[in-house]
MARBA-3410 file (N, C-alpha, C, O; in Angstrom, 1 decimal):
76
-38.7,32.1,18.7,-37.8,31.7,17.7,-36.6,32.6,17.6,-36.8,33.8,17.7 ~ -35.4,32.1,17.5,-34.2,32.9,17.5,-33.9,33.3,16.1,-34.0,32.5,15.1 ~ -33.5,34.6,15.9,-33.0,35.0,14.6,-31.5,34.7,14.5,-30.7,35.0,15.4 ~ -31.2,34.0,13.5,-29.8,33.6,13.3,-29.3,34.2,11.9,-30.0,34.2,11.0 ~ -28.1,34.6,11.9,-27.5,35.1,10.6,-27.3,33.9,9.7,-27.1,32.8,10.2
-27.4,34.1,8.4,-27.1,33.0,7.5,-25.8,32.3,7.7,-24.8,33.0,8.0 ~ -25.7,31.0,7.6,-24.5,30.3,7.8,-23.7,30.2,6.5,-24.3,29.9,5.5 ~ -22.4,30.3,6.6,-21.5,30.1,5.4,-21.3,28.6,5.2,-20.7,28.2,4.2 ~ -21.8,27.8,6.1,-21.6,26.3,6.0,-22.5,25.8,4.8,-23.6,26.1,4.6 ~ -21.9,24.8,4.1,-22.6,24.2,3.0,-22.2,22.7,3.0,-21.0,22.4,3.2
-23.1,21.9,2.6,-22.8,20.4,2.5,-22.1,20.2,1.1,-22.6,20.7,0.1 ~ -21.1,19.4,1.2,-20.3,19.1,-0.1,-21.2,18.3,-1.1,-22.0,17.5,-0.7 ~ -21.0,18.7,-2.3,-21.4,17.9,-3.5,-20.1,17.4,-4.2,-19.0,17.7,-3.7 ~ -20.3,16.5,-5.2,-19.1,15.9,-5.8,-18.0,16.9,-6.2,-16.9,16.7,-5.9 ~ -18.4,18.0,-6.9,-17.4,19.0,-7.3,-16.8,19.7,-6.2,-15.6,20.1,-6.2
-17.5,19.9,-5.1,-17.0,20.6,-3.9,-15.9,19.7,-3.3,-14.8,20.2,-2.8 ~ -16.1,18.4,-3.3,-15.1,17.4,-2.8,-13.8,17.5,-3.6,-12.7,17.6,-3.1 ~ -14.0,17.5,-4.9,-12.8,17.6,-5.8,-12.1,18.9,-5.6,-10.8,18.9,-5.4 ~ -12.8,20.0,-5.5,-12.1,21.3,-5.3,-11.4,21.3,-3.9,-10.3,21.9,-3.8 ~ -12.0,20.8,-2.9,-11.4,20.8,-1.6,-10.1,20.0,-1.6,-9.1,20.4,-1.1
-10.2,18.8,-2.2,-9.0,17.9,-2.2,-7.9,18.4,-3.1,-6.7,18.2,-2.8 ~ -8.3,19.2,-4.1,-7.3,19.8,-5.0,-6.4,20.7,-4.2,-5.2,20.9,-4.5 ~ -7.0,21.4,-3.1,-6.2,22.3,-2.3,-5.4,21.6,-1.2,-4.7,22.3,-0.5 ~ -5.4,20.3,-1.1,-4.6,19.6,-0.1,-3.5,18.8,-0.8,-3.8,17.8,-1.4 ~ -2.2,19.3,-0.7,-1.2,18.6,-1.5,-1.0,17.1,-1.1,-0.8,16.3,-2.0
-1.3,16.7,0.1,-1.1,15.3,0.5,-2.2,14.5,-0.2,-1.9,13.4,-0.7 ~ -3.4,15.0,-0.3,-4.5,14.3,-1.0,-4.3,14.2,-2.5,-4.5,13.1,-3.1 ~ -3.8,15.3,-3.1,-3.5,15.3,-4.5,-2.4,14.2,-4.8,-2.5,13.5,-5.8 ~ -1.4,14.1,-3.9,-0.4,13.1,-4.1,-0.9,11.7,-4.1,-0.5,10.8,-4.9 ~ -1.8,11.4,-3.2,-2.4,10.1,-3.0,-3.3,9.8,-4.3,-3.2,8.7,-4.8
-4.1,10.7,-4.7,-5.0,10.5,-5.8,-4.3,10.5,-7.1,-4.6,9.6,-8.0 ~ -3.4,11.4,-7.4,-2.7,11.5,-8.6,-3.6,12.0,-9.7,-4.8,12.1,-9.6 ~ -3.0,12.5,-10.8,-3.7,13.0,-11.9,-4.4,14.3,-11.7,-4.2,15.0,-10.7 ~ -5.4,14.6,-12.6,-6.1,15.8,-12.6,-7.5,15.6,-11.9,-8.0,14.5,-12.0 ~ -8.0,16.6,-11.1,-9.2,16.4,-10.4,-10.4,16.0,-11.2,-11.3,15.4,-10.7
-10.4,16.4,-12.5,-11.5,16.0,-13.4,-11.6,14.5,-13.6,-12.6,14.0,-14.0 ~ -10.5,13.8,-13.4,-10.5,12.4,-13.6,-10.7,11.6,-12.3,-10.8,10.4,-12.3 ~ -10.9,12.3,-11.2,-11.2,11.6,-9.9,-12.6,11.2,-9.9,-13.5,12.0,-10.2 ~ -12.9,10.0,-9.4,-14.2,9.5,-9.3,-14.7,9.7,-7.9,-14.1,9.2,-6.9 ~ -15.8,10.4,-7.7,-16.4,10.7,-6.4,-17.7,10.0,-6.2,-18.6,10.1,-7.1
-17.8,9.2,-5.1,-19.1,8.5,-4.8,-19.5,8.9,-3.4,-18.8,8.9,-2.4 ~ -20.8,9.4,-3.3,-21.4,9.7,-2.1,-21.9,8.4,-1.5,-22.8,7.7,-2.0 ~ -21.3,7.9,-0.4,-21.7,6.6,0.2,-22.4,6.7,1.5,-22.6,5.7,2.2 ~ -22.7,7.9,1.9,-23.4,8.1,3.2,-24.8,7.6,3.2,-25.6,7.9,2.3 ~ -25.1,6.8,4.1,-26.5,6.4,4.3,-27.0,6.6,5.7,-28.0,6.1,6.1
-26.1,7.3,6.5,-26.5,7.5,7.9,-27.2,8.8,8.1,-27.7,9.4,7.1 ~ -27.3,9.2,9.3,-28.1,10.3,9.7,-27.3,11.6,10.0,-27.8,12.7,10.0 ~ -26.0,11.4,10.2,-25.2,12.5,10.7,-24.1,13.1,9.8,-23.9,14.3,9.9 ~ -23.5,12.4,8.9,-22.4,12.8,8.2,-22.6,12.7,6.7,-23.4,11.8,6.2 ~ -21.8,13.5,5.9,-21.7,13.3,4.5,-20.4,12.5,4.3,-19.3,12.9,4.8
-20.4,11.4,3.5,-19.2,10.6,3.4,-19.0,10.3,1.9,-20.0,9.9,1.2 ~ -17.8,10.6,1.4,-17.5,10.4,0.0,-16.2,9.5,-0.2,-15.3,9.7,0.6 ~ -16.3,8.6,-1.1,-15.1,7.9,-1.5,-14.6,8.5,-2.8,-15.3,8.6,-3.8 ~ -13.3,8.8,-2.9,-12.7,9.4,-4.0,-11.6,8.5,-4.5,-10.6,8.2,-3.8 ~ -11.6,8.2,-5.8,-10.6,7.3,-6.4,-9.9,8.1,-7.6,-10.6,8.7,-8.4
-8.6,8.1,-7.6,-7.8,8.7,-8.6,-7.0,7.6,-9.3,-7.0,6.5,-8.9 ~ -6.2,8.0,-10.3,-5.3,7.0,-11.0,-4.2,6.4,-10.1,-3.8,5.3,-10.4 ~ -3.9,7.1,-9.0,-2.8,6.6,-8.1,-3.3,5.9,-6.8,-2.6,5.1,-6.2 ~ -4.5,6.3,-6.4,-5.0,5.8,-5.1,-6.4,6.4,-4.8,-7.0,7.0,-5.6 ~ -6.8,6.2,-3.5,-8.1,6.7,-3.1,-8.0,7.3,-1.7,-7.1,7.0,-0.9
-9.1,8.1,-1.4,-9.2,8.7,-0.1,-10.7,8.6,0.3,-11.6,8.5,-0.6 ~ -11.0,8.8,1.6,-12.3,8.9,2.1,-12.5,10.3,2.7,-11.6,10.7,3.5 ~ -13.5,11.0,2.4,-13.8,12.3,2.9,-15.1,12.2,3.7,-16.1,11.8,3.3 ~ -15.0,12.6,5.0,-16.1,12.6,5.9,-16.4,14.1,6.3,-15.5,14.7,6.9 ~ -17.6,14.5,6.1,-18.0,15.9,6.5,-19.0,15.8,7.6,-20.1,15.3,7.3
-18.7,16.4,8.7,-19.7,16.4,9.8,-20.7,17.5,9.5,-20.3,18.6,9.1 ~ -22.0,17.2,9.6,-23.0,18.2,9.3,-23.5,18.8,10.6,-23.4,18.2,11.7 ~ -23.9,20.1,10.5,-24.3,20.8,11.8,-25.8,20.5,12.2,-26.4,21.2,13.0 ~ -26.3,19.4,11.6,-27.7,19.0,11.9,-27.8,17.5,11.6,-27.0,16.9,11.0 ~ -28.9,16.9,12.1,-29.1,15.5,11.8,-29.7,15.4,10.4,-30.7,16.1,10.1
-29.0,14.7,9.6,-29.3,14.6,8.2,-30.8,14.4,7.8,-31.4,15.1,7.0 ~ -31.4,13.4,8.5,-32.8,13.0,8.1,-33.8,14.1,8.6,-34.9,14.1,8.1 ~ -33.4,14.9,9.6,-34.3,16.0,10.0,-34.2,17.3,9.2,-35.1,18.1,9.3 ~ -33.1,17.4,8.5,-32.9,18.6,7.7,-32.3,19.8,8.5,-32.0,19.6,9.7 ~ -32.2,20.9,7.9,-31.5,22.0,8.6,-32.3,22.6,9.7,-31.7,23.3,10.6
-33.6,22.4,9.8,-34.4,23.0,10.9,-34.1,22.3,12.1,-34.7,22.6,13.2
END
């Protein structure tokens, strides 16, 4: 078994998506309003990626996060 250092990688949750998008001026412009008013839905049902649909008062975006492992198998 290989010893690996802990990874700084983490899978997004709803608030992480909001925080990430808040830091992207283009996404903020599309969504509009304040991040607390953005609706985030986790729509991933696959094995490989985390996928979120985010709706704001002005529009919406899709966020896809590639995971470093197959989702159904877990981190191991």
